[in-house]
N, C-alpha and C positions, 0 to 999 in steps of 0.2 A: 275283741268284745263284739258279740253278735248283735246286741241291741244298740250299737253306737249311734246309728241314724236316729232311732226313736229317742234316745237320750239327748242327742243334740237338738232335735226338734223340740223336745220338752223343755230343755234349758232355754232356748231362744224364745219359746212361747211364754215361759214364766218371766223371763227378763223383759220382754216387750210389754207383758201385762203389768208388771210392777211399774215400769216407766209410765204406762198409761194411767195406772192407779194413782201414782204420785202427782201426775199432771192434773188429773180430774179432781183429786182431793184438794190440791193447792187452789185450784179455781173455785171449788165449792167453799173452801174456808174463806177465801177472799170475798166471795159474795156474801157469806154469813157475817163476816167482819163488817162489811159495808151496811148490812142489814141491822146489825147490833148498834152501830154508830147512829144510823137513822132512828133506831128505837130510843136511844138516849136523847137525841134532839127532840123527838116527839114527846118524850117525858118532860123535858124542860119546857117545851111549848105548852104541854098540858098543865104544868104548874103555873105558867104565866096566865093561862086563860081561866083556870079553875080556882087557884088559891091566892092570887095576889090581892084581890079585893078584900077577902076575909082576913088575911094577914094584916093588911093596912088598918082595918078597923080594930083588930085586937091590939096592934102595936100602938095605935092612937089612944086606945083606952088603957094601955099599960096592963093588959090582962095576961099575966105571964102563964097562968095555967092553960088558958085557951091557946096561947101561942105554942106552948109545949105540945098540947094535943094535936094541933094543926101540923106542927113540924114532924111529929111522929108519924102522922098519916102520910105526909109527903115522903118521908124516909122509906116507906114501904115500896115506893116505886123502884124498879130494877136499876142497878148501877148508880143510884144516888147514895153517896157515902157520908156527906156532911152538909148541914144546913145551919146558917146563923143569920140572926137579924141584928143589923147594926144601926145605931142611932147616932147621928152626927151631933156633936156638942162643941162647946168652945174649946175644951181641952183636947179634942180629937174624937175619933169614932169609938163608941162603946158598944159592946155586944150585950144586948139585953135578953137574948134567947138563942140557944143553940142545941142541936141534936145531931148525933152521929159520931164518927171517929175523925177527930181533927187531924190525926197523923196519917190518914189514908193518902193514897196517891192522888195528886191533883192534876189529872189528865185533861179534864174539861172544867172550866170556871165560867160561871155566869152570874151577873148581878142585875137585879131588878129593883127599880125605885118603888117604894110603897107610898102610894098617894091616897089620901082620904079626902073625900068630897062632902062638904056640908050642903052645898048647893051647886048647881051647874056653873055658877059664876065664881065659886070659891073652892080651891083645891089646896090641901095642906099635905106636906111631906111628913110621913110618919117614920121614915127610915129606909133601909135598904135590905133586900134579901140576897144573900150570897149563897150560891149553889155550887157544890163541889161534886163532880161525877168522876168515878174511876173506871178505867178499862181493864182492871185486873180480873173482874168477873167475866168480861168478854173473852179475855185470853184463856181463862180456865175453861170456859164453855167450848172455845175453839179447840183446845187441846183434847178435851173429852170427845168432841165430835170427830176430831182427826183420828184418835185411837180407835173409836168405834168403826169409822169408815175403813181404816186400814185393815183392822182385824177381819171385819166382815168381807171386805173385798178380797183380802188375801186367802181366806177360806174358800171363797167362791172360785178364785183363780186356780188355787191348787187342786180343787176338785175338778174343775174344768180341764186343767192341764193333765191330770191323771186320766180322765176320760179320753182326752185327745191322744195320750200316750197309748192307751189300750186300743183305740181305734186304728192309729197308725201301725201299731204292732200287728194287729189282726189283718188289716187290709193291705198293708204295704210291706212292713219290715220283714215279716216272716217269709214272704214270697221273694223278697230281695235276697234274704239269707239262703233260701233254697236255690235261687239262680246262681249265687256266688259259689255254693257247694257244687252245683252242677258244672259250672265252667271250670272250677278248680280240678275236677275229676276228669275233664275231657282229655282224651288221648286220640291219636290218629286212627287207632283201631276200634274206637268206640264212637265214631261220629254218626253212626246209624241210630243211636238212641236219642229220641226227642225229649225236649223239656216240656213237662205237663204240670200245670198248677190246678188245684182243686177249689178255686175260689168262686167259680160260676159254672154255668151250664155249657159254656163253649160255643153258644150260638152266635152267629155273626152280629145280630142286633143287640146282644147282651155284652159284647166285647168292650172292655175298657182299655185304658192306656197300657196296663200290664199285659193284657192279652195281645195287644199290638206289638209290644216289646218282645214277648215270647215268640210270636209268629215271625218277627224279624230275626230273632236268634236262631230259630229252627231253619228259616230260609238260608241264613248265612251258613249254618252248619251243613245244609245240603250242598250249597255251592262249594263250600270248603272241601267236603267229601269228594265231589266230582273233580275239583281242581287237583286234589291230592292223587286221586286215581289216574287222572290224565297225566299228571307230572310223573307218577310211577311208571306209566306206560312209556312216556317220553324218555325218562331216564333209562328204562330197560332197552328201548330202541337205540338210544345213544350208546349204551354200554355194548350192546350187540354189534352196532356199527363200528365202534372203536375196536372191539376185539377182532372183528372181521378185517378191518383195515390194518390193524397191527399184525395180524397173521399174514396178510398179503405183503406188507412191508418187510416182515421178518423172513418171508420166503424168497424175497428178491436177492439175486446174487450181488446187486449193487449196494454200496454203502449209502444209507439214508440218514442224514443228521438234521435235527432242528436246532438252530442257533439263534441267539438274540442279536441285538444291534452291535454288541461288542464281540461277536463271533464266539461266544461261550456256548458250549453244547448243552442243550436242554434235554434232548432225547436222542437216542441212537437205536437203530434196528439191530437185529441179531448179527448180521454180517459185519457191521462196524464194531460191535462189542467183541466179536471173535477176533478181530484184529487188535483191539485195545479194549479190554474189559473195564478199564478205569477211565474211559473217554468222557463220560458225562461229568460236567463241571469244569472241564478244561476247555481251552480255546481250540478250535478245529485245526489251526495251523500248527499247534504244538502237539496235539494228540496224535496226528497221523504223519504229516511230513517231518515232524520233529523240529520245526523252525521256531525261532524266537521272535520273529516278526511276521507280519501278514504277508502271504504269498503275493508275488508280483502279478498284477492283473486279476486279482481275486474276483471271481464272478459274484460272490455274495455282496461284496462292497458295491459292485456295479448295480446289482438288483436292488440294494437298499437305496441307492441314489436315484435310479430311474423308475423304480416301482414296477419293473417288467422282468420277465424271465430272461436270464442271461446264461449263455453257454460259451465257455471259453475254448480257445484253441487247445489242442492236445498239450497237456502239461507233462513234462518229462522230469523225472527225478531218479537219482541213483539210489538203489537199495544198499543195505549193509554188505551184501555179497558183491556189490559192484555192478549188478545188473541194472540196465536201464528199464524203468517202468513208464508206461504211458497211461495217463488218466484223462477221462472226459468228464468234466465237472459242469454241473448245472445249478444255478442259483434261482430259487423260486420264492418270491415274496408272499407271505401269508398275511392277509388283511382282515380287519374287522368289518362290521356292518357299515361303518362310516368311511371305509376306504383307507384307513390308516394302517401302515405296516406294523404288525406286532411281533413278528418273528420271521425267520428265513428257513427255507428247506434246501439243503444242499444234497444233491445226488451225485455220487462219484462212481464211475464205472471204469474198471481196469480193462484197457484196450491194448495191452502190450502184445498179445498174440496177433490181434488183428493188424496192428501196426507193423510187427515183424513180418507177417505174411505179405503185407502190402509192400514192404521194402524188398522182399524176395521177388515179388511179382515185378516190381520196377526193375530189379537187376536182370531178371529173366527177359523182360521186354527189351532192355538195353542190348543184351547179348543177341536176342533174336533180330533186333533192328540192325545190329552190326553184321550178322551173318547175311541178312537180306541185302545189306549194302554191298557186301563182298560178292554175293551172288549176282547182284545187278551189275557190278563192275565187271565180273567175269563174262556175263552175258553180253555186256557192251563190248568188251575186248574181243570176244568170239565173233560178234557181228562185224566189228571193224576188220578183223583179220579175214573173215570170209569175203567181205566186200573188197578188201585189198587184194586177196587171192584172185578174185574174179577179174580184177584189173590186170594183174600180173600174168594170168594164164594166156591171153592172146599175145601179150608182148613176148612172153617166152616162146610161144608157138611160132610166131613170125621170125623171131630170132633164130630158132632152129632151122626154119625153112631157108633163111638167108645163108646160114652157115653151110647148108647143103649145096647152095648154088655158087658160092664164091670159092675160089681156090684156097688150098690149105695154108699157103704162105701169104695170103692176103693180109 
């Protein structure tokens, strides 16, 4: 419902106005009630001051016609319902004159003594005047006033409420409806369209709260547009960076795996997938070595515990063909902005050829060292023989010379 705000405001205005009308009407009726009661008392006081003396004379003279006329005159006073003059006698009180309705409601009763004075020194009692006043007329007048007040005020309230409804609808509700339609139609590709209302000139000194709200919405829209453009650029840069790094990692001859804390593979590069296309989702030790338990000395477990890069010693495993393979494994912890390890990067490089070449080099070096040892021993032996020959040469020379000087049978 487009006019829901206006209708709600209209409803609450009418409700508050009715409550106010009831309160003010009740207060006004209460004041009128007190005023009518005071008027009844004033009428009784007026009877006391204006009619008692004349009634006492007529009662003393037993002039019933005069009493009747006088009581009829008193009966014209408002809310006086019944009047009677009572004369005390030996058998009891006797009504000698009465006017009005004796069956009316007896809300207020007053009795006045009728005293007749022959002289200042002598006063005679001529009877009593009993006055009965009813509040039924007061209540009727109050109900009539209440009805008139309620009807007139209700008409005024409804007219005022309708005018307020039109004013709110013209100055507020229709603009709020337009703003709601505008925000409902907002799309990321339509953020460059501003919200404009046609309720004033748009000058700074003429701006009201709606203009300030619209300005805030437009400013928020501009900031949102800039943020979205900036986020698009950032997302594009991240996507390009991700593609670039993915291309680099897929181009590596090494197997690169991203694993979680339970060593389950979250991502694998092309080299790893070429070895096992179903590697993602499995544990690294089951996907590649084919073990059922974690590899001994696993570098990822060490990296998870230490939070540092761990490189293990060459890991040797026999392939299905019985060939020994050598792998160099590296565990790299990947951390968030708070320094907490969220995953691990395992890089495995096949170094079998390098290790086999190294073994051959070691064997060649061992044979070379053996030949060098033999050559050294030969050189040493040749040197010793030469030195020993140098010692034997003069001995043999002198021996030959002696043999030449001594006889043959010596």
